[in-house]
C-alpha positions in Angstrom: -20.2 7.9 16.5 -18.1 5.7 14.3 -15.7 2.9 15.2 -13.1 1.2 13.2 -10.5 -1.5 13.8 -7.1 -1.4 12.2 -5.1 -4.6 11.9 -1.4 -3.9 11.5 1.7 -5.9 10.5 4.8 -4.2 11.8 8.5 -4.7 11.4 9.5 -6.9 14.4 12.2 -4.6 15.5 9.8 -1.6 15.6 6.7 -3.2 17.1 7.0 -1.5 20.5 7.7 1.9 19.0 4.8 1.6 16.5 2.4 0.6 19.4 3.6 3.5 21.5 3.2 6.0 18.7 -0.3 4.9 17.9 -1.6 5.0 21.4 -0.9 8.7 21.6 -3.0 9.5 18.5 -6.3 11.4 19.1 -9.3 9.0 18.7 -7.3 5.8 19.4 -9.1 4.0 22.2 -7.1 0.8 22.3 -3.9 -0.7 20.9 -3.3 -4.4 21.5 -0.5 -6.7 20.5 -2.0 -9.9 19.2 -1.0 -13.3 17.9 -1.7 -14.5 14.4 -1.4 -12.9 11.0 -1.3 -9.3 12.5 0.9 -7.8 15.2 -1.4 -5.1 16.5 -5.1 -4.3 16.6 -6.2 -0.7 17.0 -9.7 0.6 17.9 -10.5 4.1 16.8 -13.6 6.1 17.7 -14.5 9.3 15.8 -17.5 11.5 15.1 -18.0 9.9 11.7 -16.4 7.3 9.4 -14.6 10.0 7.3 -12.8 11.3 10.4 -11.9 7.8 11.6 -10.5 6.9 8.2 -8.6 10.2 8.0 -7.0 9.3 11.3 -5.7 6.1 9.7 -4.5 7.9 6.6 -2.9 10.9 8.2 -1.7 9.6 11.5 -1.2 5.9 11.4 0.0 5.0 7.9 3.0 7.4 8.0 4.5 5.7 11.1 7.8 4.2 10.4 7.8 0.4 10.8 4.3 -0.3 9.6 4.4 -2.9 6.7 0.7 -3.5 6.1 -2.8 -2.5 7.4 -6.3 -3.7 7.0 -9.1 -1.4 8.2 -12.6 -2.6 9.1 -15.6 -0.5 10.0 -17.6 -1.7 12.9 -21.1 -2.0 11.6 -22.9 -3.3 14.7 -22.1 -4.3 18.3 -23.9 -7.0 20.2 
């Protein structure tokens, strides 16, 4: 099992629509609006890293209103 976090900067006028679109993507377990440098944090679970990263590339990045993303692989949970 692989988990990744995607930190997203969205156009302010499209924040809600971006969040709603992402929550319906297979493998997305959480979408949260946050304060700070990023607008949304997304947690994705997949069978392996390649599948998780493909979800970002194929399903999240094409969403209208996303300006920037940073993807981090979860290495260990405590």
